[in-house]
C-alpha positions as CSV (number, residue, x, y, z in Angstrom):
1,X,98.5,72.0,127.0
2,X,96.0,69.4,125.9
3,X,96.0,67.5,122.6
4,X,93.7,69.9,120.5
5,X,95.9,72.8,121.6
6,X,99.0,70.9,120.5
7,X,97.5,70.2,117.1
8,X,96.6,73.9,116.8
9,X,100.1,74.9,117.7
10,X,101.5,72.5,115.1
11,X,99.2,74.1,112.6
12,X,100.7,77.5,113.4
13,X,104.2,76.2,112.8
14,X,103.1,74.5,109.6
15,X,101.5,77.7,108.4
16,X,104.7,79.6,109.0
17,X,106.7,77.0,107.1
18,X,104.3,77.3,104.2
19,X,104.6,81.1,104.2
20,X,108.4,80.7,104.2
21,X,108.3,78.4,101.2
22,X,106.1,80.8,99.2
23,X,108.1,83.9,100.1
24,X,111.7,82.7,100.1
25,X,113.6,84.0,97.0
26,X,115.0,80.6,95.9
27,X,116.2,81.9,92.5
28,X,118.0,84.9,94.1
29,X,119.6,82.6,96.6
30,X,120.9,80.3,93.8
31,X,118.4,77.5,94.4
32,X,116.4,76.7,91.3
33,X,113.2,75.0,92.2
34,X,112.1,72.3,89.8
35,X,109.4,73.1,87.3
36,X,107.0,70.8,85.4
37,X,105.8,71.5,81.9
38,X,102.3,70.1,81.6
39,X,101.9,71.5,78.1
40,X,103.0,74.6,76.2
41,X,100.9,76.9,78.3
42,X,101.1,75.4,81.8
43,X,104.4,75.5,83.7
44,X,104.1,74.3,87.3
45,X,106.6,75.4,90.0
46,X,107.1,72.6,92.5
47,X,107.2,75.0,95.5
48,X,103.5,75.8,94.9
49,X,102.6,72.1,94.8
50,X,104.5,71.6,98.1
51,X,102.7,74.6,99.5
52,X,99.4,73.1,98.4
53,X,99.9,69.8,100.2
54,X,101.0,71.7,103.4
55,X,97.9,73.8,103.1
56,X,95.7,70.7,102.9
57,X,97.3,69.2,105.9
58,X,96.9,72.4,107.9
59,X,93.3,72.7,106.9
60,X,92.5,69.1,107.9
61,X,94.2,69.7,111.3
62,X,91.8,72.6,111.9
63,X,88.9,70.2,111.6
64,X,90.6,67.5,113.7
65,X,91.5,69.7,116.7
66,X,88.0,71.2,116.8
67,X,86.4,67.7,116.6
68,X,88.6,66.3,119.4
69,X,88.1,69.4,121.6
70,X,84.3,69.2,121.3
71,X,84.0,65.4,121.6
72,X,86.1,65.1,124.7
73,X,85.2,68.5,126.3
74,X,88.7,69.9,125.9
75,X,87.6,73.4,124.8
76,X,89.7,76.1,126.5
77,X,90.1,79.8,126.1
78,X,93.7,79.3,125.1
79,X,92.6,76.9,122.4
80,X,90.0,79.3,121.1
81,X,92.6,82.1,120.9
82,X,95.2,79.9,119.2
83,X,92.7,78.5,116.7
84,X,91.7,82.0,115.6
85,X,95.3,83.0,115.2
86,X,96.2,79.9,113.3
87,X,93.3,80.4,110.9
88,X,94.3,84.0,110.2
89,X,98.0,83.1,109.7
90,X,97.1,80.2,107.3
91,X,94.3,81.6,105.2
92,X,94.9,85.4,105.1
93,X,98.6,85.1,104.6
94,X,98.3,82.7,101.7
95,X,95.6,84.8,100.0
96,X,97.8,87.9,100.2
97,X,100.8,86.1,98.8
98,X,98.8,84.6,96.0
99,X,97.5,88.1,95.1
100,X,101.0,89.5,95.2
101,X,102.3,87.0,92.6
102,X,99.2,87.5,90.4
103,X,97.5,84.1,91.0
104,X,94.3,85.8,92.2
105,X,92.7,89.2,92.2
106,X,93.7,91.5,95.0
107,X,90.0,92.1,95.7
108,X,89.7,88.6,97.1
109,X,92.0,89.0,100.1
110,X,90.6,92.5,100.8
111,X,87.1,91.1,101.1
112,X,88.1,88.1,103.2
113,X,90.3,90.0,105.6
114,X,87.9,92.9,106.1
115,X,85.0,90.4,106.6
116,X,87.1,88.5,109.2
117,X,87.9,91.7,111.1
118,X,84.2,92.8,111.1
119,X,82.9,89.3,112.2
120,X,85.5,89.1,114.9
121,X,84.5,92.5,116.2
122,X,80.8,91.5,116.2
123,X,81.6,88.3,118.1
124,X,83.6,90.3,120.6
125,X,80.7,92.8,121.1
126,X,78.1,90.1,121.6
127,X,80.5,88.1,123.8
128,X,80.9,91.2,126.1
129,X,77.1,91.0,126.6
130,X,77.4,87.4,127.9
131,X,76.1,85.8,124.7
132,X,77.8,83.2,122.5
133,X,77.8,83.4,118.7
134,X,78.2,80.1,116.9
135,X,79.2,79.5,113.3
136,X,76.4,80.1,110.8
137,X,75.7,77.9,107.8
138,X,76.8,80.5,105.2
139,X,80.1,81.0,107.0
140,X,80.8,77.2,107.0
141,X,80.1,77.0,103.2
142,X,82.3,80.1,102.7
143,X,85.2,78.4,104.5
144,X,84.8,75.2,102.6
145,X,84.8,77.0,99.2
146,X,87.7,79.2,100.3
147,X,89.9,76.2,101.4
148,X,89.3,74.2,98.3
149,X,89.7,77.2,96.1
150,X,93.1,78.0,97.6
151,X,94.3,74.4,97.2
152,X,93.3,74.4,93.6
153,X,95.0,77.7,93.0
154,X,98.2,76.4,94.5
155,X,97.8,73.3,92.2
156,X,97.5,75.6,89.2
157,X,93.8,74.6,89.0
158,X,94.8,71.1,87.8
159,X,93.3,68.9,86.5
160,X,90.5,71.3,85.6
161,X,92.9,73.7,83.8
162,X,93.4,71.0,81.2
163,X,89.6,71.2,80.4
164,X,89.7,75.0,80.6
165,X,87.3,75.0,83.6
166,X,88.3,77.8,86.1
167,X,87.0,75.9,89.1
168,X,89.4,77.6,91.5
169,X,88.3,81.1,90.5
170,X,84.6,80.1,90.8
171,X,85.1,78.7,94.3
172,X,87.0,81.8,95.4
173,X,84.2,84.0,93.9
174,X,81.6,82.1,95.8
175,X,83.6,82.4,99.0
176,X,83.7,86.2,98.5
177,X,80.0,86.4,97.9
178,X,79.2,84.3,101.0
179,X,81.7,86.4,103.0
180,X,79.6,89.4,102.3
181,X,76.3,87.5,103.0
182,X,77.6,86.0,106.3
183,X,78.9,89.4,107.4
184,X,75.5,90.9,106.9
185,X,73.9,88.0,108.8
186,X,76.3,88.6,111.7
187,X,75.4,92.3,111.6
188,X,71.8,91.4,112.0
189,X,72.6,89.3,115.0
190,X,74.6,92.1,116.6
191,X,72.2,95.0,115.7
192,X,70.2,94.7,118.9
193,X,73.4,95.1,120.9
194,X,74.9,97.8,118.7
195,X,71.7,99.9,118.6
196,X,69.6,99.0,121.7
197,X,66.1,100.4,122.0
198,X,65.5,102.8,124.9
199,X,63.5,101.2,127.7
200,X,60.8,103.4,129.2
201,X,60.7,103.7,132.9
202,X,57.0,103.4,133.8
203,X,57.6,104.2,137.4
204,X,58.9,107.6,136.5
205,X,56.1,108.2,134.0
206,X,53.3,107.4,136.4
207,X,53.7,110.5,138.6
208,X,53.7,112.6,135.4
209,X,50.5,111.0,134.1
210,X,48.9,111.4,137.6
211,X,49.8,115.2,137.6
212,X,48.3,115.6,134.2
213,X,45.1,113.9,135.3
214,X,44.9,116.1,138.4
215,X,45.4,119.2,136.2
216,X,42.6,118.1,133.9
217,X,40.2,117.6,137.0
218,X,41.2,121.0,138.5
219,X,40.5,122.7,135.2
220,X,37.1,121.1,134.9
221,X,36.2,122.1,138.5
222,X,37.3,125.7,137.8
223,X,35.3,125.9,134.6
224,X,32.2,124.6,136.5
225,X,32.7,127.1,139.3
226,X,32.9,130.0,136.7
227,X,29.7,128.8,135.0
228,X,27.9,128.7,138.4
229,X,29.1,132.2,139.3
230,X,28.0,133.6,135.9
231,X,24.5,132.0,136.4
232,X,24.2,133.5,139.9
233,X,25.1,136.9,138.6
234,X,22.5,136.6,135.9
235,X,19.9,135.6,138.4
236,X,20.7,138.5,140.6
237,X,20.3,140.9,137.7
238,X,17.0,139.5,136.8
239,X,15.7,139.9,140.4
240,X,16.8,143.5,140.4
């Protein structure tokens, strides 16, 4: 296992740790997590702050392992598979958890997860045809908005919450819109493979065209012979 794959594997373990922190019932187990009172309306649970820092580290590791793999030609099939799994564990799981506790709308994880399934299917179909699909610009912007939006959500949208600016919600909304846009763009790329146009076999059509031409020639000859016979009959009647 090369260095980028080790970093990806560490990101998977870090993502699982993050999910455990968010889901573990500390209060029910008798562990009261510290809370910070920013003002009368903002009460910050420390476990979400810890989860936010872990999410930031995991997101940065995603950039680092990809950069090292491309720069030193260490890209492997195992690395691609692990990277895709790590991304789904990190992002999709956190979105679902945040929606379950009421931090974000349930529509957001639905759009993101469905889009990821669709795009992965498109890439698989195009890959089966021997083609490679790279990341598109709208997909990159979507990922950046999504990552920053999740971090701000885990940080209770601070410090923008103090100014009553819902930056985290705006970023997540932009990510959802770009998810739909990028999914449509991927569909456009896959459309020729999903609905291929039928290719006409000219070699098979040529004999048919030749037969039709022969039939037309035979009909013309037949008509000409009939006209000649009629003329001969008329001439014979005149002589009689």
